[in-house]
C-alpha positions in Angstrom: 14.7 3.0 0.9 11.1 3.7 1.9 12.3 5.4 5.1 14.6 7.6 3.0 11.8 8.6 0.7 9.7 9.5 3.7 12.5 11.7 5.0 12.7 13.4 1.6 9.0 14.1 1.6 9.2 15.6 5.1 12.1 17.8 4.0 10.0 19.4 1.2 6.7 19.2 3.0 7.1 22.9 3.9 6.9 23.7 0.2 3.5 22.0 0.0 1.7 24.1 2.5 -0.9 26.5 1.1 -2.3 26.8 -2.3 -0.2 29.7 -3.5 2.4 29.6 -4.8 1.7 26.2 -6.2 4.8 24.0 -5.6 6.8 22.8 -8.6 6.1 19.0 -8.9 9.7 18.6 -10.0 10.7 19.5 -6.5 9.0 16.4 -5.2 11.4 14.1 -7.1 14.7 13.0 -5.7 17.8 13.9 -7.7 18.1 12.0 -11.0 14.5 10.8 -10.9 11.6 11.7 -13.2 9.4 14.5 -11.7 6.1 13.7 -10.1 3.0 15.3 -11.5 0.5 16.4 -8.8 -3.0 15.2 -9.7 -4.9 15.8 -6.5 -4.5 18.3 -3.7 -6.8 17.7 -0.7 -6.8 18.9 2.9 -5.5 15.7 4.3 -3.4 14.3 1.5 -1.7 15.0 -1.9 -1.5 12.6 -4.8 1.1 12.5 -7.5 1.9 10.2 -10.4 4.8 9.6 -12.8 5.1 7.4 -15.9 7.0 4.1 -15.5 9.6 4.1 -18.2 9.1 1.6 -21.0 5.4 0.9 -20.1 2.0 2.5 -20.4 1.7 2.6 -16.6 2.1 5.1 -13.8 3.6 5.0 -10.3 1.5 6.8 -7.7 2.4 8.5 -4.5 0.3 9.8 -1.6 1.5 12.0 1.2 -1.0 12.7 4.0 -1.7 13.1 7.7 -4.3 12.1 10.2 -4.8 13.6 13.7 -7.6 11.5 15.1 -6.1 8.0 15.0 -3.0 6.5 16.5 -0.2 5.1 14.2 -0.6 1.7 15.9 -4.3 1.5 15.0 -3.8 2.6 11.4 -1.0 0.1 11.0 -2.8 -2.8 12.6 -6.0 -2.2 10.6 -4.0 -2.4 7.3 -2.5 -5.7 8.3 -5.6 -7.4 9.8 -7.0 -9.4 6.8 -10.0 -10.7 8.8 -11.1 -7.2 9.7 -10.6 -5.9 6.2 -13.1 -8.5 4.9 -15.7 -6.6 7.0 -14.9 -3.0 6.0 -13.8 -3.3 2.4 -16.8 -4.2 0.3 -14.5 -4.8 -2.8 -12.9 -7.8 -1.2 -14.0 -11.1 -2.7 -11.3 -13.2 -1.0 -8.4 -12.3 1.3 -6.4 -15.1 2.8 -2.9 -15.6 4.3 -1.4 -18.5 2.3 1.8 -18.9 4.2 3.6 -17.2 7.1 7.2 -17.2 7.9 7.7 -16.8 11.7 11.4 -16.0 11.4 10.9 -12.9 9.3 7.3 -12.0 9.7 6.7 -12.3 5.9 3.3 -13.4 4.8 2.0 -14.5 1.4 -1.4 -13.2 0.7 -4.1 -14.1 -1.9 -6.3 -11.2 -2.6 -9.3 -11.2 -5.0 -11.0 -7.9 -5.5 -13.9 -6.4 -7.6 -12.9 -4.0 -10.4 -15.3 -1.5 -11.9 -17.9 -2.8 -14.3 -17.4 -4.1 -17.0 -14.0 -5.4 -16.0 -13.3 -8.8 -14.6 -12.3 -9.2 -10.9 -8.6 -9.2 -10.3 -6.6 -11.5 -8.1 -3.2 -10.8 -6.5 -0.7 -13.1 -4.9 1.9 -11.0 -3.0 4.4 -11.2 -0.2 4.3 -8.6 2.5 6.7 -7.7 5.3 6.5 -5.0 7.9 8.9 -3.4 10.3 8.5 -1.1 13.3 11.6 1.0 13.9 11.2 2.3 17.4 14.6 4.0 17.4 13.7 6.1 14.3 10.0 6.3 15.1 8.9 4.7 11.9 6.6 1.9 10.7 7.0 0.4 7.2 4.9 -2.1 5.3 6.1 -3.3 1.9 4.4 -5.7 -0.6 5.2 -7.1 -4.0 3.7 -9.7 -6.3 5.1 -13.2 -6.2 4.1 -16.6 -7.5 3.0 -19.4 -5.1 2.4 -23.1 -5.9 -0.7 -23.3 -3.8 -2.5 -20.5 -5.7 -2.7 -21.3 -9.4 -4.4 -19.0 -11.8 -8.2 -19.1 -11.8 -10.0 -18.5 -15.1 -12.7 -16.6 -13.2 -10.2 -13.8 -12.4 -7.4 -11.9 -14.1 -4.1 -12.5 -12.3 -2.1 -9.3 -11.6 1.5 -10.2 -11.8 3.1 -6.8 -11.4 2.3 -5.1 -8.1 4.4 -3.1 -5.6 3.3 -1.1 -2.6 5.2 0.7 0.2 3.6 2.4 3.2 5.7 4.5 5.7 4.1 5.9 8.8 5.8 8.6 10.9 4.1 9.3 14.3 3.8 12.9 15.3 4.7 11.8 18.8 4.5 8.2 19.7 2.9 5.0 18.2 0.1 5.2 20.7 -0.8 8.9 20.5 -3.1 10.4 17.9 -1.4 11.9 14.9 0.9 10.8 12.1 2.1 11.4 8.5 2.2 8.6 6.0 3.7 8.1 2.5 2.2 5.5 0.2 3.9 4.6 -3.1 2.1 2.2 -5.3 2.2 0.7 -8.8 0.6 -2.3 -10.5 -0.3 -3.6 -13.9 -4.1 -4.3 -13.9 -3.8 -6.2 -17.2 -6.4 -4.0 -18.9 -6.8 -3.0 -22.5 -8.3 0.3 -21.5 -6.2 3.4 -22.4 -3.8 4.7 -19.8 -5.9 7.7 -19.0 -8.8 5.4 -18.0 -6.6 3.4 -15.7 -5.1 6.5 -14.3 -8.6 7.9 -13.6 -9.6 4.7 -11.8 -6.5 4.7 -9.6 -6.6 8.4 -8.8 -10.2 8.1 -7.7 -10.0 4.7 -6.2 -6.9 5.3 -4.0 -8.4 8.2 -2.0 -11.6 6.2 -1.6 -9.6 3.3 -0.2 -7.7 5.6 2.2 -10.9 7.1 3.4 -12.3 3.6 4.1 -9.1 2.6 5.8 -9.2 5.7 8.0 -12.9 5.1 8.9 -12.2 1.5 9.7 -9.4 2.5 12.1 -11.7 5.1 13.7 -14.4 2.5 14.1 -12.1 0.0 15.6 -11.0 2.6 18.1 -14.5 3.9 19.1 -16.1 0.5 19.2 -13.1 -1.2 20.7 -13.1 -3.8 17.9 -10.4 -6.4 18.5 -7.7 -6.0 15.9 -4.5 -8.0 16.1 -1.6 -6.0 17.4 1.1 -6.7 14.9 3.7 -4.7 16.7 3.5 -7.0 19.7 2.9 -10.2 17.6 6.1 -9.8 15.6 8.2 -9.3 18.7 6.8 -12.6 20.1 7.1 -14.5 16.8 10.7 -13.4 16.2 11.8 -15.3 19.3 10.0 -18.5 18.2 11.6 -21.1 16.0 10.2 -20.4 12.5 10.3 -22.1 9.2 13.1 -21.3 6.7 12.5 -18.0 5.1 10.3 -18.1 2.0 12.3 -17.6 -1.2 10.9 -14.9 -3.3 11.8 -15.0 -7.1 14.4 -12.5 -8.1 14.4 -10.1 -11.0 11.6 -8.4 -12.9 8.7 -10.3 -14.4 7.1 -9.7 -17.8 3.4 -9.5 -17.3 1.2 -11.9 -19.2 -0.5 -10.2 -22.2 -4.1 -10.9 -21.3 -6.6 -9.5 -23.7 -9.2 -8.8 -20.9 -11.0 -5.7 -20.0 
């Protein structure tokens, strides 16, 4: 599905070039979907949002390009949890709790600072990635799960609703500079602040995160920082005898009603 959405964005990307005429946000939505509202239009990326039915939350989408980093570098820097602890100052804790060698799935525990005066948030999520060499695509998907080894900590607010999909399309190859990416993201930060406040935090925080991610990829490239090559690692692991695939709970979750900032 993520790959199909990327193809849809590529099909309409011609509409998004230039400031005039301003493209109709409804054109960005697939048939039968709610239209996306453009809330940021920068040189290297565009940001949309749309309300999630039945909630006070939004889903966000970023479509952008970089020409000075290879797709492999950008992909690996996102996946390397140890390196992220160095370049992302908001990280309090970021650990791989469990890894399934058969599928490449990993359960991650992530604790991050939120803007003052809000409490820090913690996420437990499963992520899986795929490199489709035939179709020249890289996909990284994540969603919140529960895990017995990470009980809730009263020091943090547990985020129980979280989904993220990143699709990367190289302009040429995985190891040549230049690619487009599509990031679709939603979560429930368990806050009592009004929706417009949360929307402002996300719409300002997401571009900042992408800038830091891009800078970290550039730094790794220029300083030859050793970052794990997940493209090669998964190929090697898939041939190894792994544990049984981790079972992820099915169906939607109802977020806990925490009266926290």
